[in-house]
N, C-alpha and C positions, 0 to 999 in steps of 0.2 A: 241680353241686352234690353230685356224688355222690363219694365216697372210701371206697371199697372196703376192705372186712375179709376177714381169711379166714373169717366167715362168709357172706360173699356168695358163694362160690362156691356153698355148699351149697343155698343160697336159690332160688340162679339157674337149677340142675341141678331143685329139686325145682319149681319155677315153672313151666319148661319141658316138666317133662313132664306135668304139671297141666294146663296149659291151651295147651299146643303152642307155643309162640315165648318169644321170651326176654322180661325183665321191662325195664319203662321203667324213668327213674327214681324215679318216683312210687310204683311198685309197690314200691322196700324202704324209702322211707320210711314206706308205710301198713303194712309189715307188722312193721319198728320199733316202730311207734305204739303197734301191736296188740301186740305182746310184750311192750311196756316197762308196757303199761296193767292188761295180766295178771298180770303181774308183783306192781304192784303192789297190784291188787284181791284177788289172792290174801295179798298179806302184811298188809293193811289192813283187807280186811272189806268190807262194803258202807258206809261213813261217806267220804264226798264230800271232807272236808276232812282224813283221814287217808289216802286214799288219793293226795293232792296230796303231802300230805309224805313216803310212802312213794316215790313218784316222785321227788324230792327226792334222798332218801337213795339212789337207785341211781346217784347218780352218781360215777366215767364209767361209762355205759352202755357198751358195745361191742357195735351190732346191727351186723346185714349191711350200712347206708349209711355205715358207719363208726361214729366216736366220738361219744358225745351227753356233752359235760360241760354243770351249769347252774354259771351264775357265782350269786353273791350274792345278785341280785337276780332270779334264778330263770330267766332266758334263758339257751337252749344257747349257748356261749363258740365253734362251731365258728369256725376262722377262715371268713373268704368269699373265696370263688375265684368266677373270673370264667369264665364257659362260655358255649357256643353251642347251643341247644337246634333241632334240626334239625326 
């Protein structure tokens, strides 16, 4: 499910330096979610409805896991990829 972007290498290096091992794919998605939430909260303040709107306004978001684009219903419109998780 991971579609690494140019930001992925920087995240991978910092993660490995901090934790001593390579990040798995959930780490990339968690990092992107935290960054996206932090930017939205910074823009919108503490109002949860404003935060939701600020998250939508960030589309497209270029994160470590790839591009995140929201469709008109508020869903991530990333193409589906079949992958094998060991």
